[in-house]
Every structure is written in C-alpha cells, then in structure tokens.
Backbone as JSON, one array per atom type, in Angstrom:
{
  "sequence": "MLNYQNLFEIELKKLINEEIDRLKENLSNGLSTVDYADYRHQVGKIIALRTVLERCDEVQSILSEK",
  "N": [[10.34, -16.36, 16.93], [7.12, -15.33, 15.84], [4.97, -12.93, 16.98], [1.56, -11.61, 17.77], [1.36, -8.87, 16.7], [3.31, -8.92, 14.93], [2.62, -10.78, 13.02], [0.09, -9.54, 12.08], [1.19, -7.13, 10.97], [2.78, -8.25, 9.1], [0.52, -9.46, 7.35], [-1.01, -7.31, 6.66], [0.61, -5.82, 5.31], [0.85, -7.45, 3.11], [-1.83, -7.4, 2.04], [-2.04, -4.66, 1.4], [-0.04, -4.59, -0.57], [-1.16, -6.12, -2.5], [-3.39, -4.5, -2.96], [-2.21, -2.39, -4.36], [-1.09, -3.62, -6.38], [-3.4, -4.39, -7.73], [-4.6, -1.91, -8.22], [-2.56, -0.79, -9.93], [-2.75, -2.38, -12.19], [-5.49, -2.1, -13.04], [-5.18, 0.2, -13.94], [-3.13, 0.16, -15.99], [-4.67, -1.35, -17.68], [-6.66, 0.37, -18.42], [-9.43, 0.45, -17.14], [-10.17, 1.57, -14.98], [-10.49, 4.15, -15.4], [-11.99, 7.11, -16.64], [-11.36, 9.56, -17.23], [-8.89, 12.17, -17.05], [-8.94, 13.18, -14.45], [-9.92, 10.91, -12.88], [-8.03, 9.14, -13.31], [-5.69, 10.55, -12.02], [-6.54, 10.3, -9.48], [-6.82, 7.63, -8.86], [-4.14, 7.12, -9.02], [-3.23, 8.74, -6.98], [-4.32, 7.07, -4.92], [-2.47, 5.1, -5.16], [-0.25, 6.22, -4.4], [-0.84, 6.85, -1.69], [-1.03, 4.53, -0.45], [1.73, 3.3, -0.72], [2.88, 5.04, 0.8], [1.85, 4.59, 3.23], [3.03, 1.95, 3.46], [5.64, 2.69, 3.71], [5.59, 4.23, 6.07], [5.17, 2.08, 8.06], [7.4, 0.9, 7.94], [9.21, 2.61, 8.77], [8.08, 2.98, 11.72], [8.82, 0.27, 12.69], [11.55, 0.55, 12.54], [11.81, 2.43, 14.44], [10.66, 1.31, 16.74], [12.37, -0.75, 17.01], [14.8, 0.57, 17.92], [14.14, 1.28, 20.53]],
  "CA": [[8.82, -16.51, 17.18], [6.23, -14.02, 15.53], [3.64, -12.55, 17.9], [0.3, -11.22, 17.2], [1.49, -7.75, 16.09], [4.36, -9.14, 13.61], [1.78, -11.37, 12.02], [-0.8, -8.56, 11.99], [1.9, -6.11, 10.0], [3.01, -8.97, 7.64], [-0.62, -9.67, 6.6], [-1.61, -6.03, 6.4], [1.27, -5.42, 4.12], [0.51, -8.14, 1.98], [-3.01, -7.05, 1.72], [-1.76, -3.37, 0.83], [0.86, -4.83, -1.93], [-2.11, -6.68, -3.36], [-4.25, -3.41, -3.59], [-1.48, -1.81, -5.24], [-1.07, -4.35, -7.84], [-4.67, -4.41, -8.7], [-4.79, -0.46, -8.98], [-1.87, -0.66, -11.25], [-3.19, -3.22, -13.25], [-6.6, -1.39, -13.66], [-4.61, 1.53, -14.79], [-2.7, -0.12, -17.2], [-5.79, -1.86, -18.75], [-7.58, 1.24, -18.6], [-10.45, -0.1, -16.84], [-10.73, 2.39, -13.78], [-10.27, 5.72, -15.4], [-12.6, 7.6, -17.59], [-10.76, 10.78, -17.57], [-7.8, 12.64, -16.33], [-9.38, 13.28, -12.86], [-10.09, 9.59, -12.46], [-6.48, 8.79, -13.51], [-5.23, 11.19, -10.85], [-7.19, 9.76, -8.13], [-6.28, 6.28, -8.8], [-2.52, 7.22, -8.96], [-3.12, 9.24, -5.78], [-4.31, 5.9, -4.09], [-1.32, 4.19, -5.21], [1.01, 6.86, -3.65], [-0.89, 6.87, -0.37], [-0.67, 3.26, 0.17], [3.0, 3.34, -0.68], [3.36, 5.9, 1.92], [1.59, 3.7, 4.54], [3.94, 0.97, 3.78], [6.87, 3.3, 4.18], [5.53, 4.49, 7.82], [5.21, 0.82, 8.83], [8.87, 0.45, 8.05], [9.46, 3.7, 9.99], [7.68, 2.57, 12.82], [9.55, -0.66, 12.84], [12.81, 1.01, 12.99], [11.73, 3.43, 15.79], [10.5, 0.54, 17.61], [13.7, -1.43, 17.26], [15.74, 1.35, 18.71], [13.86, 1.38, 21.87]],
  "C": [[8.04, -15.18, 16.73], [5.09, -14.09, 16.5], [2.52, -11.86, 16.99], [0.64, -9.81, 16.22], [2.34, -8.02, 14.88], [3.54, -9.88, 12.63], [0.72, -10.45, 11.39], [0.01, -7.59, 10.63], [2.24, -6.95, 8.89], [1.5, -9.19, 6.9], [-1.12, -8.33, 6.02], [-0.65, -5.45, 5.11], [1.2, -6.04, 2.84], [-0.92, -7.73, 1.36], [-2.84, -5.6, 0.81], [-1.2, -3.52, -0.55], [-0.2, -5.4, -3.08], [-2.96, -5.56, -3.93], [-3.58, -2.74, -4.42], [-1.28, -2.09, -6.49], [-2.23, -4.33, -8.69], [-5.05, -2.87, -9.17], [-3.84, -0.25, -10.05], [-2.25, -1.25, -12.34], [-4.53, -2.73, -13.98], [-5.94, -0.05, -14.48], [-4.08, 1.16, -15.96], [-3.57, -0.82, -18.3], [-6.56, -0.83, -19.13], [-8.99, 1.2, -17.9], [-11.08, 0.7, -15.51], [-10.84, 3.94, -14.2], [-11.01, 6.05, -16.84], [-12.09, 8.91, -18.27], [-9.63, 10.9, -16.92], [-7.87, 12.54, -14.9], [-9.34, 11.82, -12.31], [-8.52, 9.06, -12.33], [-5.58, 9.2, -12.22], [-5.69, 10.55, -9.6], [-6.67, 8.47, -7.85], [-4.7, 6.36, -8.36], [-2.47, 7.89, -7.71], [-3.4, 8.03, -4.42], [-3.21, 5.09, -3.83], [-0.18, 4.85, -4.22], [0.71, 6.74, -2.27], [-0.48, 5.59, 0.18], [0.81, 2.99, 0.23], [3.54, 4.11, 0.55], [3.14, 5.14, 3.31], [2.29, 2.75, 4.59], [5.41, 1.58, 4.16], [6.77, 3.6, 5.77], [5.74, 3.17, 8.41], [6.72, 0.68, 8.89], [9.54, 1.44, 8.97], [9.45, 3.41, 11.44], [8.53, 1.46, 13.42], [10.86, -0.36, 13.44], [12.91, 1.96, 14.35], [11.78, 2.5, 16.85], [11.7, -0.32, 18.11], [14.73, -0.79, 18.0], [15.49, 1.68, 20.18], [14.3, 0.17, 22.73]]
}
C-alpha cells in the first residue's frame, strides 16, 4: 500500500524525468541555446536534476536500512 510520501516521491520523479526530457529535446533541436554559455547552462540543469534523482534513491536506501 502506497502512502502519501511514496506517492509524492513517485510523482516528483515523474515530473523531474519529464523536465529532463524537455531540456534534452530543446538541446537537440537547438531551441534553447544561442551560444555556448546557454548550452552549458542547460546541460547543468540536466545534471542537477539527475543528481536530485540519485539523491532520492540514496535517501530511500538509507530509510530502508533503519
């Protein structure tokens, strides 16, 4: 049975993955970058969002050990 926290985490991860996909699509189409600095900024956003997903998994494993 899923509780509120589990549902929240699942939906948050879905939204984060959707945002990563959107940013990747913009990068591949060249829609969001006008120069190299913008490109680096967009790539940095993707890296940060992936880091958040990794931290969520780390927190889950820490909580499951308790």
